N, CA and C atoms as an extended XYZ file, in Angstrom:
528
Properties=species:S:1:pos:R:3:atomname:S:1:resname:S:1:resid:I:1 pbc="F F F"
N       -18.351      -12.518       -6.246 N   MET     1
C       -19.910      -12.810       -5.755 CA  MET     1
C       -20.261      -13.309       -4.489 C   MET     1
N       -21.387      -12.744       -3.841 N   THR     2
C       -21.360      -12.362       -2.598 CA  THR     2
C       -22.607      -13.765       -2.028 C   THR     2
N       -22.292      -14.275       -1.070 N   ALA     3
C       -23.993      -15.379       -0.578 CA  ALA     3
C       -24.403      -14.680        0.538 C   ALA     3
N       -25.574      -14.557        0.859 N   PRO     4
C       -25.767      -14.067        1.921 CA  PRO     4
C       -25.963      -15.364        2.928 C   PRO     4
N       -26.048      -14.991        4.139 N   VAL     5
C       -25.891      -16.077        5.222 CA  VAL     5
C       -26.839      -15.137        6.503 C   VAL     5
N       -27.866      -15.805        6.766 N   THR     6
C       -28.782      -15.611        7.667 CA  THR     6
C       -28.426      -16.170        9.054 C   THR     6
N       -28.311      -15.619       10.119 N   LEU     7
C       -28.308      -16.261       11.110 CA  LEU     7
C       -29.445      -16.110       12.026 C   LEU     7
N       -30.409      -16.762       12.551 N   ILE     8
C       -31.757      -16.468       13.318 CA  ILE     8
C       -31.437      -17.111       14.477 C   ILE     8
N       -31.604      -16.726       15.529 N   VAL     9
C       -31.782      -17.164       16.828 CA  VAL     9
C       -33.410      -16.691       17.444 C   VAL     9
N       -34.269      -17.909       17.639 N   PRO    10
C       -35.441      -17.532       17.752 CA  PRO    10
C       -35.598      -16.398       19.021 C   PRO    10
N       -36.587      -15.351       18.588 N   ASP    11
C       -36.851      -14.240       19.803 CA  ASP    11
C       -35.509      -13.343       20.079 C   ASP    11
N       -34.419      -13.421       19.417 N   THR    12
C       -33.444      -13.040       20.028 CA  THR    12
C       -32.238      -12.377       18.901 C   THR    12
N       -32.206      -12.570       17.816 N   LEU    13
C       -31.176      -12.079       17.033 CA  LEU    13
C       -31.845      -12.718       15.419 C   LEU    13
N       -31.775      -11.814       14.863 N   ASP    14
C       -32.150      -11.594       13.117 CA  ASP    14
C       -30.630      -10.768       12.595 C   ASP    14
N       -30.033      -11.447       12.103 N   CYS    15
C       -29.050      -10.495       11.161 CA  CYS    15
C       -28.734      -11.448        9.726 C   CYS    15
N       -28.098      -10.396        9.142 N   GLU    16
C       -27.738      -11.032        7.496 CA  GLU    16
C       -26.415      -10.713        7.257 C   GLU    16
N       -24.920      -11.684        7.142 N   VAL    17
C       -24.292      -11.463        6.718 CA  VAL    17
C       -23.401      -11.853        4.994 C   VAL    17
N       -22.793      -11.069        5.001 N   ARG    18
C       -22.467      -11.035        3.461 CA  ARG    18
C       -20.887      -11.211        3.247 C   ARG    18
N       -20.579      -12.353        2.559 N   PHE    19
C       -19.008      -12.880        2.611 CA  PHE    19
C       -19.121      -12.787        1.078 C   PHE    19
N       -17.495      -11.865        0.818 N   ALA    20
C       -16.803      -11.643       -0.419 CA  ALA    20
C       -16.283      -12.948       -0.650 C   ALA    20
N       -15.719      -13.199       -1.910 N   PRO    21
C       -14.615      -14.176       -2.045 CA  PRO    21
C       -13.203      -13.712       -1.347 C   PRO    21
N       -11.958      -14.380       -1.020 N   PRO    22
C       -11.010      -14.058       -0.155 CA  PRO    22
C       -10.196      -12.863       -1.372 C   PRO    22
N       -10.129      -11.896       -0.619 N   ALA    23
C        -9.117      -10.768       -1.724 CA  ALA    23
C        -7.600      -10.850       -1.569 C   ALA    23
N        -6.962      -12.004       -1.351 N   ASP    24
C        -5.500      -12.239       -1.336 CA  ASP    24
C        -4.844      -12.066       -2.543 C   ASP    24
N        -5.222      -10.654       -3.092 N   ASP    25
C        -4.732      -10.695       -4.930 CA  ASP    25
C        -3.282       -9.717       -4.789 C   ASP    25
N        -2.815       -9.483       -3.616 N   GLY    26
C        -1.512       -8.795       -3.778 CA  GLY    26
C        -1.438       -7.100       -3.599 C   GLY    26
N        -2.526       -7.077       -3.755 N   THR    27
C        -2.822       -5.175       -3.374 CA  THR    27
C        -1.999       -4.769       -2.678 C   THR    27
N        -1.504       -3.574       -3.284 N   ILE    28
C        -0.515       -2.993       -1.696 CA  ILE    28
C        -0.910       -1.242       -2.005 C   ILE    28
N        -0.887       -0.684       -0.793 N   GLU    29
C        -0.876        0.668       -0.872 CA  GLU    29
C        -0.054        1.502        0.124 C   GLU    29
N         0.547        2.515       -0.779 N   GLY    30
C         1.200        3.252        0.500 CA  GLY    30
C         1.833        4.575       -0.092 C   GLY    30
N         2.607        5.540        0.617 N   ILE    31
C         2.876        6.518        0.430 CA  ILE    31
C         4.246        6.692       -0.186 C   ILE    31
N         4.723        6.752       -1.369 N   ALA    32
C         5.874        6.447       -2.184 CA  ALA    32
C         6.673        7.488       -2.120 C   ALA    32
N         6.326        8.700       -1.448 N   VAL    33
C         7.243        9.957       -1.362 CA  VAL    33
C         6.641       11.092       -0.697 C   VAL    33
N         6.997       11.753        1.015 N   ARG    34
C         6.337       12.668        1.109 CA  ARG    34
C         6.940       14.096        0.708 C   ARG    34
N         6.016       14.828        0.523 N   PHE    35
C         6.418       16.081        0.236 CA  PHE    35
C         7.112       17.206        1.104 C   PHE    35
N         7.685       17.960        0.613 N   ASN    36
C         8.696       18.989        1.070 CA  ASN    36
C         9.058       18.443        2.634 C   ASN    36
N         9.590       17.511        2.309 N   THR    37
C        10.621       16.302        3.481 CA  THR    37
C        11.747       16.068        2.914 C   THR    37
N        12.964       16.593        3.361 N   VAL    38
C        13.815       16.399        3.152 CA  VAL    38
C        14.632       15.305        3.320 C   VAL    38
N        15.008       14.557        2.201 N   ASP    39
C        15.655       13.018        2.308 CA  ASP    39
C        17.009       12.868        2.310 C   ASP    39
N        17.737       11.739        2.529 N   SER    40
C        19.171       11.611        2.719 CA  SER    40
C        19.931       11.974        1.999 C   SER    40
N        19.430       12.132        0.576 N   TYR    41
C        20.305       12.880       -0.330 CA  TYR    41
C        20.137       14.525       -0.472 C   TYR    41
N        19.735       15.350        0.591 N   ARG    42
C        19.060       16.439        0.655 CA  ARG    42
C        18.467       17.077       -0.171 C   ARG    42
N        17.179       16.250       -0.609 N   THR    43
C        16.483       16.814       -1.701 CA  THR    43
C        15.107       16.611       -1.202 C   THR    43
N        14.566       17.564       -1.741 N   SER    44
C        12.769       17.324       -1.321 CA  SER    44
C        11.892       17.850       -2.538 C   SER    44
N        10.493       17.316       -2.386 N   PHE    45
C         9.662       16.850       -3.976 CA  PHE    45
C         8.544       17.720       -3.211 C   PHE    45
N         7.970       19.037       -4.566 N   ASP    46
C         6.892       19.632       -4.327 CA  ASP    46
C         5.825       18.646       -4.830 C   ASP    46
N         4.679       19.260       -4.154 N   PRO    47
C         3.455       18.202       -4.442 CA  PRO    47
C         3.161       18.381       -6.077 C   PRO    47
N         3.207       19.274       -6.274 N   ARG    48
C         3.325       19.578       -8.116 CA  ARG    48
C         4.102       19.083       -9.002 C   ARG    48
N         5.126       18.118       -8.508 N   ALA    49
C         6.529       17.659       -9.261 CA  ALA    49
C         5.718       16.980      -10.150 C   ALA    49
N         5.026       15.685       -9.734 N   PHE    50
C         4.769       14.654      -10.391 CA  PHE    50
C         3.384       14.849      -11.579 C   PHE    50
N         3.142       14.486      -12.604 N   ALA    51
C         1.820       14.304      -13.275 CA  ALA    51
C         2.175       12.716      -14.094 C   ALA    51
N         1.315       11.903      -13.355 N   TRP    52
C         1.219       10.507      -14.026 CA  TRP    52
C         0.304       10.516      -15.096 C   TRP    52
N         1.040        9.732      -16.116 N   ASP    53
C         0.107        9.581      -17.423 CA  ASP    53
C        -0.539        8.424      -17.224 C   ASP    53
N        -0.635        7.806      -16.266 N   GLY    54
C        -1.888        6.923      -16.337 CA  GLY    54
C        -1.345        5.265      -16.665 C   GLY    54
N        -0.302        5.312      -17.676 N   LYS    55
C         0.604        3.984      -17.710 CA  LYS    55
C         0.994        3.216      -16.499 C   LYS    55
N         1.152        2.266      -16.689 N   SER    56
C         1.888        1.516      -15.638 CA  SER    56
C         2.843        1.435      -15.143 C   SER    56
N         3.235        1.408      -13.872 N   LEU    57
C         4.714        1.726      -13.416 CA  LEU    57
C         5.225        0.367      -12.969 C   LEU    57
N         6.384       -0.213      -13.452 N   PRO    58
C         6.706       -1.350      -12.735 CA  PRO    58
C         7.064       -1.237      -10.889 C   PRO    58
N         6.892       -1.926       -9.993 N   LEU    59
C         6.893       -2.336       -8.591 CA  LEU    59
C         8.584       -3.189       -8.947 C   LEU    59
N         9.252       -2.603       -7.988 N   LEU    60
C        10.521       -3.240       -7.898 CA  LEU    60
C        11.115       -3.401       -6.592 C   LEU    60
N        11.769       -4.502       -6.385 N   TRP    61
C        12.549       -4.930       -5.075 CA  TRP    61
C        13.868       -3.822       -4.956 C   TRP    61
N        13.683       -3.159       -4.362 N   SER    62
C        15.202       -2.264       -3.804 CA  SER    62
C        15.879       -1.952       -5.330 C   SER    62
N        15.147       -1.236       -6.052 N   HIS    63
C        15.208       -0.494       -7.146 CA  HIS    63
C        15.941       -1.393       -8.169 C   HIS    63
N        15.879       -2.618       -8.053 N   ARG    64
C        16.514       -3.215       -8.971 CA  ARG    64
C        15.750       -3.464      -10.472 C   ARG    64
N        16.108       -3.477      -11.441 N   ALA    65
C        15.221       -3.725      -12.508 CA  ALA    65
C        15.014       -5.281      -12.712 C   ALA    65
N        16.112       -5.673      -12.446 N   ASP    66
C        15.888       -7.195      -12.703 CA  ASP    66
C        15.075       -7.694      -11.922 C   ASP    66
N        14.503       -7.129      -10.869 N   GLU    67
C        13.435       -8.122       -9.845 CA  GLU    67
C        12.081       -7.095      -10.205 C   GLU    67
N        11.285       -7.397      -10.626 N   VAL    68
C        10.194       -6.699      -11.050 CA  VAL    68
C         9.352       -7.747      -10.311 C   VAL    68
N         8.374       -7.174       -9.215 N   VAL    69
C         7.694       -7.950       -8.369 CA  VAL    69
C         6.255       -7.565       -8.328 C   VAL    69
N         5.862       -6.601       -9.626 N   GLY    70
C         4.627       -6.382       -9.488 CA  GLY    70
C         4.577       -5.077      -10.481 C   GLY    70
N         3.210       -4.079      -10.499 N   SER    71
C         3.025       -2.586      -10.767 CA  SER    71
C         2.193       -2.099      -10.310 C   SER    71
N         2.366       -0.750      -10.560 N   VAL    72
C         2.171        0.406       -9.659 CA  VAL    72
C         0.368        0.273      -10.792 C   VAL    72
N        -0.749        0.652      -10.178 N   ARG    73
C        -1.476        0.588      -10.982 CA  ARG    73
C        -2.493        2.112      -10.771 C   ARG    73
N        -2.239        2.691      -10.154 N   SER    74
C        -2.815        4.285       -9.961 CA  SER    74
C        -1.710        4.934       -8.764 C   SER    74
N        -1.909        6.338       -9.388 N   VAL    75
C        -0.819        7.330       -8.441 CA  VAL    75
C        -1.761        8.469       -8.103 C   VAL    75
N        -1.718        9.126       -7.126 N   SER    76
C        -2.498       10.292       -6.742 CA  SER    76
C        -1.941       11.079       -5.733 C   SER    76
N        -1.782       12.651       -5.840 N   VAL    77
C        -1.302       13.276       -5.203 CA  VAL    77
C        -2.314       13.664       -3.713 C   VAL    77
N        -1.951       13.448       -2.392 N   GLU    78
C        -2.665       13.489       -1.500 CA  GLU    78
C        -2.033       14.401       -0.770 C   GLU    78
N        -2.487       14.687        0.307 N   ALA    79
C        -1.779       15.944        1.612 CA  ALA    79
C        -0.627       15.299        2.159 C   ALA    79
N        -0.559       13.704        2.481 N   ASP    80
C         0.383       13.361        2.937 CA  ASP    80
C         1.408       12.901        2.072 C   ASP    80
N         1.591       12.899        1.125 N   GLY    81
C         2.214       12.945       -0.056 CA  GLY    81
C         1.790       11.982       -1.262 C   GLY    81
N         2.525       11.486       -2.176 N   LEU    82
C         2.395       10.840       -3.427 CA  LEU    82
C         2.034        9.657       -3.277 C   LEU    82
N         0.403        9.055       -2.994 N   LYS    83
C         0.105        7.964       -3.159 CA  LYS    83
C        -0.043        7.071       -4.279 C   LYS    83
N         0.465        5.667       -3.705 N   VAL    84
C         0.419        4.642       -5.061 CA  VAL    84
C        -0.534        3.216       -4.172 C   VAL    84
N        -0.977        2.931       -5.336 N   ARG    85
C        -1.764        1.763       -5.263 CA  ARG    85
C        -1.257        0.535       -6.309 C   ARG    85
N        -0.988       -0.542       -5.811 N   GLY    86
C        -0.328       -1.447       -6.889 CA  GLY    86
C        -0.796       -2.733       -6.803 C   GLY    86
N         0.056       -3.700       -7.355 N   LYS    87
C        -0.406       -5.306       -7.407 CA  LYS    87
C         0.665       -5.966       -7.431 C   LYS    87
N         1.341       -6.771       -6.446 N   LEU    88
C         2.324       -7.839       -6.728 CA  LEU    88
C         1.921       -8.901       -7.772 C   LEU    88
N         2.812       -9.299       -8.337 N   ASN    89
C         2.305      -10.472       -9.240 CA  ASN    89
C         2.868      -11.985       -8.199 C   ASN    89
N         1.723      -12.371       -7.585 N   LEU    90
C         2.119      -13.602       -7.052 CA  LEU    90
C         2.729      -14.714       -7.495 C   LEU    90
N         2.690      -14.740       -8.952 N   GLU    91
C         2.923      -15.934       -9.554 CA  GLU    91
C         4.862      -15.518       -9.595 C   GLU    91
N         5.400      -14.673       -9.326 N   VAL    92
C         6.888      -14.234       -9.198 CA  VAL    92
C         7.404      -14.745       -8.048 C   VAL    92
N         8.266      -15.487       -7.509 N   GLN    93
C         8.693      -15.915       -6.189 CA  GLN    93
C         9.121      -14.716       -5.198 C   GLN    93
N         9.698      -13.762       -5.891 N   ARG    94
C        10.140      -12.579       -5.470 CA  ARG    94
C         9.227      -11.544       -4.830 C   ARG    94
N         7.702      -11.827       -5.651 N   ALA    95
C         6.955      -10.607       -4.747 CA  ALA    95
C         6.258      -11.612       -3.903 C   ALA    95
N         6.446      -12.824       -3.910 N   ARG    96
C         5.542      -13.497       -2.955 CA  ARG    96
C         6.569      -13.308       -1.302 C   ARG    96
N         7.918      -13.658       -1.814 N   GLU    97
C         8.880      -13.084       -0.601 CA  GLU    97
C         8.884      -11.464        0.159 C   GLU    97
N         8.564      -10.656       -1.035 N   VAL    98
C         8.248       -9.495       -0.752 CA  VAL    98
C         6.822       -9.097        0.147 C   VAL    98
N         5.817       -9.838       -0.217 N   ARG    99
C         4.480       -9.766        0.321 CA  ARG    99
C         5.017      -10.418        1.839 C   ARG    99
N         5.381      -11.458        1.756 N   ALA   100
C         5.974      -12.182        3.527 CA  ALA   100
C         6.463      -11.294        3.882 C   ALA   100
N         7.229      -10.414        3.805 N   MET   101
C         8.125       -9.644        4.605 CA  MET   101
C         7.416       -8.407        5.137 C   MET   101
N         6.339       -7.899        3.919 N   LEU   102
C         5.451       -6.512        3.949 CA  LEU   102
C         4.348       -7.227        5.376 C   LEU   102
N         4.016       -8.126        4.948 N   ILE   103
C         2.965       -8.790        6.103 CA  ILE   103
C         3.417       -8.786        7.609 C   ILE   103
N         4.853       -9.845        7.824 N   ALA   104
C         5.345       -9.667        8.875 CA  ALA   104
C         6.030       -8.501        9.444 C   ALA   104
N         6.020       -7.396        8.530 N   GLY   105
C         6.750       -5.963        9.139 CA  GLY   105
C         8.094       -6.104        9.052 C   GLY   105
N         8.640       -6.892        8.302 N   ASP   106
C         9.827       -7.098        8.333 CA  ASP   106
C        10.673       -5.532        7.327 C   ASP   106
N         9.634       -5.355        6.087 N   VAL   107
C        10.147       -4.453        5.461 CA  VAL   107
C         9.033       -3.614        5.031 C   VAL   107
N         8.870       -2.526        5.297 N   SER   108
C         7.660       -1.380        5.019 CA  SER   108
C         7.706       -0.172        4.118 C   SER   108
N         9.279       -0.113        3.934 N   GLY   109
C         9.597        1.250        3.485 CA  GLY   109
C         9.359        0.929        1.468 C   GLY   109
N         9.010        2.722        1.061 N   LEU   110
C         8.907        2.545       -0.609 CA  LEU   110
C         9.847        3.639       -0.970 C   LEU   110
N        10.427        3.747       -2.239 N   SER   111
C        11.155        4.697       -2.504 CA  SER   111
C        10.670        4.771       -3.923 C   SER   111
N        11.155        5.980       -4.454 N   ILE   112
C        10.702        6.103       -6.018 CA  ILE   112
C        12.092        6.429       -7.066 C   ILE   112
N        12.112        6.033       -8.226 N   GLY   113
C        12.820        6.008       -8.855 CA  GLY   113
C        12.237        7.241       -9.821 C   GLY   113
N        13.065        8.081      -10.207 N   PHE   114
C        12.645        9.344      -10.911 CA  PHE   114
C        13.282       10.116      -12.031 C   PHE   114
N        13.154       10.757      -12.942 N   LYS   115
C        14.130       11.635      -13.698 CA  LYS   115
C        13.787       12.839      -13.234 C   LYS   115
N        14.660       13.917      -12.677 N   ARG   116
C        14.383       14.881      -12.488 CA  ARG   116
C        14.453       16.009      -13.946 C   ARG   116
N        13.145       16.921      -13.857 N   LEU   117
C        12.830       17.454      -14.893 CA  LEU   117
C        13.430       19.043      -14.644 C   LEU   117
N        13.012       19.560      -13.404 N   LYS   118
C        13.340       20.695      -13.249 CA  LYS   118
C        13.341       20.987      -11.480 C   LYS   118
N        14.058       21.550      -10.795 N   ASP   119
C        14.058       21.890       -9.576 CA  ASP   119
C        14.842       23.299       -9.775 C   ASP   119
N        14.687       23.510       -8.108 N   GLU   120
C        15.531       25.217       -7.629 CA  GLU   120
C        16.060       24.567       -6.103 C   GLU   120
N        17.203       25.598       -5.715 N   SER   121
C        17.904       25.407       -4.798 CA  SER   121
C        17.099       26.152       -3.753 C   SER   121
N        17.209       25.588       -2.537 N   ARG   122
C        17.019       25.840       -1.227 CA  ARG   122
C        18.049       26.026       -0.534 C   ARG   122
N        17.579       26.927        0.968 N   ALA   123
C        18.571       27.360        2.006 CA  ALA   123
C        19.374       25.842        2.496 C   ALA   123
N        20.301       25.689        2.834 N   GLY   124
C        20.901       24.695        3.415 CA  GLY   124
C        21.734       23.565        2.380 C   GLY   124
N        21.785       24.229        1.057 N   GLY   125
C        22.147       23.149       -0.065 CA  GLY   125
C        20.909       21.995       -0.121 C   GLY   125
N        19.937       22.576        0.080 N   ILE   126
C        18.679       21.457       -0.373 CA  ILE   126
C        18.141       21.698       -1.714 C   ILE   126
N        18.092       20.523       -2.572 N   ARG   127
C        17.453       20.461       -3.814 CA  ARG   127
C        16.230       20.369       -3.727 C   ARG   127
N        15.160       21.051       -4.356 N   HIS   128
C        13.695       21.083       -4.369 CA  HIS   128
C        13.123       20.687       -5.500 C   HIS   128
N        13.085       19.209       -5.849 N   ILE   129
C        12.350       19.127       -7.168 CA  ILE   129
C        10.744       19.600       -7.563 C   ILE   129
N        10.909       20.368       -8.311 N   THR   130
C         9.634       20.774       -8.813 CA  THR   130
C         8.993       20.273      -10.080 C   THR   130
N         9.760       19.225      -10.606 N   GLN   131
C         9.066       18.764      -11.964 CA  GLN   131
C         9.821       17.526      -12.089 C   GLN   131
N         9.185       16.205      -12.042 N   ALA   132
C         9.641       15.064      -12.290 CA  ALA   132
C         8.913       13.977      -13.049 C   ALA   132
N         9.821       13.169      -13.856 N   ARG   133
C         8.958       12.094      -14.404 CA  ARG   133
C         9.020       10.769      -13.434 C   ARG   133
N         7.933       10.046      -12.699 N   LEU   134
C         8.178        8.783      -11.731 CA  LEU   134
C         8.612        7.564      -12.624 C   LEU   134
N         9.424        6.727      -12.517 N   VAL   135
C        10.290        5.788      -13.606 CA  VAL   135
C         9.519        4.229      -13.037 C   VAL   135
N         9.987        4.541      -11.433 N   GLU   136
C         9.551        3.035      -10.652 CA  GLU   136
C         8.959        3.276       -9.424 C   GLU   136
N         8.585        2.560       -8.942 N   VAL   137
C         8.459        2.343       -7.276 CA  VAL   137
C         8.842        1.056       -6.562 C   VAL   137
N         9.846        1.176       -5.675 N   SER   138
C        10.669        0.037       -5.345 CA  SER   138
C        10.237       -0.027       -3.715 C   SER   138
N        10.035       -1.460       -3.285 N   PHE   139
C         9.852       -1.901       -1.491 CA  PHE   139
C        11.495       -1.596       -1.227 C   PHE   139
N        11.820       -1.070       -0.343 N   VAL   140
C        12.973       -1.045        0.218 CA  VAL   140
C        12.880       -1.161        2.019 C   VAL   140
N        14.205       -1.748        2.513 N   ALA   141
C        14.150       -1.903        3.695 CA  ALA   141
C        14.184       -0.467        4.546 C   ALA   141
N        15.217        0.322        4.205 N   VAL   142
C        15.487        1.741        4.548 CA  VAL   142
C        15.045        2.958        3.504 C   VAL   142
N        13.695        3.837        3.670 N   PRO   143
C        13.386        4.519        2.691 CA  PRO   143
C        14.180        5.928        2.823 C   PRO   143
N        14.765        6.419        1.631 N   SER   144
C        15.539        7.717        1.624 CA  SER   144
C        14.537        8.915        2.161 C   SER   144
N        13.489        8.769        1.728 N   VAL   145
C        12.389       10.001        2.393 CA  VAL   145
C        11.954        9.526        3.753 C   VAL   145
N        11.894        9.718        4.797 N   PRO   146
C        11.226        9.881        6.041 CA  PRO   146
C         9.864        9.497        5.636 C   PRO   146
N         8.880        8.616        6.570 N   GLY   147
C         7.699        8.479        6.233 CA  GLY   147
C         7.224        8.058        5.056 C   GLY   147
N         7.799        7.711        4.005 N   SER   148
C         7.540        6.725        2.752 CA  SER   148
C         7.559        5.467        3.169 C   SER   148
N         6.468        4.831        3.142 N   HIS   149
C         6.009        3.345        3.820 CA  HIS   149
C         4.644        2.725        2.935 C   HIS   149
N         4.453        1.493        3.172 N   VAL   150
C         3.309        1.064        2.431 CA  VAL   150
C         2.380        0.889        3.973 C   VAL   150
N         1.178        1.217        3.444 N   THR   151
C        -0.039        1.668        4.289 CA  THR   151
C        -0.902        0.550        4.208 C   THR   151
N        -0.961       -0.366        3.358 N   SER   152
C        -1.784       -1.539        3.357 CA  SER   152
C        -1.241       -2.675        2.710 C   SER   152
N        -1.363       -3.963        2.905 N   VAL   153
C        -1.450       -4.945        1.911 CA  VAL   153
C        -2.565       -6.052        2.101 C   VAL   153
N        -3.285       -6.485        1.302 N   ARG   154
C        -4.546       -6.910        1.362 CA  ARG   154
C        -4.202       -8.379        1.478 C   ARG   154
N        -5.007       -8.965        2.484 N   THR   155
C        -4.805      -10.354        2.952 CA  THR   155
C        -5.704      -10.985        2.956 C   THR   155
N        -5.924      -12.441        2.881 N   VAL   156
C        -7.191      -12.942        3.384 CA  VAL   156
C        -7.595      -12.872        4.854 C   VAL   156
N        -8.629      -12.528        5.038 N   PRO   157
C        -9.349      -11.691        6.425 CA  PRO   157
C        -9.156      -13.684        7.338 C   PRO   157
N        -8.641      -13.403        8.700 N   ASP   158
C        -8.856      -14.324        9.409 CA  ASP   158
C       -10.415      -14.697       10.033 C   ASP   158
N       -11.065      -15.369        9.222 N   LEU   159
C       -12.705      -15.770        9.759 CA  LEU   159
C       -12.902      -16.159       11.072 C   LEU   159
N       -11.859      -16.567       11.715 N   SER   160
C       -11.952      -17.410       12.725 CA  SER   160
C       -12.329      -16.345       13.834 C   SER   160
N       -11.495      -15.325       13.818 N   ILE   161
C       -11.989      -14.047       14.244 CA  ILE   161
C       -13.255      -13.520       14.455 C   ILE   161
N       -14.042      -13.475       13.341 N   LEU   162
C       -15.191      -13.039       12.925 CA  LEU   162
C       -16.396      -14.055       13.656 C   LEU   162
N       -15.656      -15.593       13.591 N   ASN   163
C       -16.681      -16.770       13.872 CA  ASN   163
C       -17.219      -16.436       15.733 C   ASN   163
N       -15.885      -16.119       16.222 N   ARG   164
C       -15.909      -16.239       17.847 CA  ARG   164
C       -16.664      -15.026       17.915 C   ARG   164
N       -16.336      -13.968       17.250 N   SER   165
C       -17.305      -12.569       17.889 CA  SER   165
C       -18.731      -13.089       17.550 C   SER   165
N       -19.035      -13.605       16.333 N   ILE   166
C       -20.531      -14.067       16.201 CA  ILE   166
C       -20.922      -14.808       17.690 C   ILE   166
N       -20.086      -15.538       18.013 N   THR   167
C       -20.433      -16.986       18.575 CA  THR   167
C       -20.542      -16.238       20.071 C   THR   167
N       -19.898      -15.252       20.549 N   ASN   168
C       -20.059      -14.598       21.789 CA  ASN   168
C       -20.754      -13.452       21.724 C   ASN   168
N       -21.199      -12.887       20.551 N   ALA   169
C       -22.678      -12.022       20.514 CA  ALA   169
C       -24.192      -12.937       20.591 C   ALA   169
N       -24.057      -13.926       20.076 N   ILE   170
C       -25.216      -14.775       20.424 CA  ILE   170
C       -25.142      -15.117       21.598 C   ILE   170
N       -24.228      -15.546       22.253 N   ALA   171
C       -24.214      -16.122       23.640 CA  ALA   171
C       -24.761      -14.966       24.580 C   ALA   171
N       -24.219      -13.716       24.423 N   ALA   172
C       -24.519      -12.684       25.044 CA  ALA   172
C       -25.999      -12.209       24.878 C   ALA   172
N       -26.533      -12.301       23.584 N   LEU   173
C       -27.948      -11.921       23.391 CA  LEU   173
C       -29.050      -13.246       24.133 C   LEU   173
N       -28.360      -14.435       24.187 N   LYS   174
C       -29.379      -15.217       24.761 CA  LYS   174
C       -29.327      -15.230       26.141 C   LYS   174
N       -28.189      -14.749       26.629 N   GLY   175
C       -27.908      -14.608       28.379 CA  GLY   175
C       -29.013      -13.160       28.755 C   GLY   175
N       -29.514      -12.519       27.949 N   LYS   176
C       -30.388      -11.246       28.293 CA  LYS   176
C       -31.453      -11.833       28.688 C   LYS   176
């Protein structure tokens, strides 16, 4: 629920700002795998390799099935790779630790667990996956596929920056 706030400076400024409740809910987005990119196992993935059935998938810490930190809520094929959106379960200690590492920039990699269904051989001994079933997505320190990483972590905004900006804008407008 948003509540309007109207700032009025006589003869100078009339604006409305709407604030929503903080969205510190553990939502993350990222590219889980880049397509047509050779990974450290000499494997690449076709953009048509994954068909997601809409079921939730586990978000793991470093492919450890005993360290579930959340779940993947959506999967989509984008130009730059397989995009995932998920949510960390902030009731779990390890999820809070992962979130802290993501925000600090200590960890940003993503990696997938999958079952290979079909592949084809490519030059140089590359195995190109043409069909696979996604099993899980993991946060990792070093992703196997270059460029697979978290692209956003939802956090509570720092309203002090907004407050300073508004104060400076009002002061500048009063000076004119």
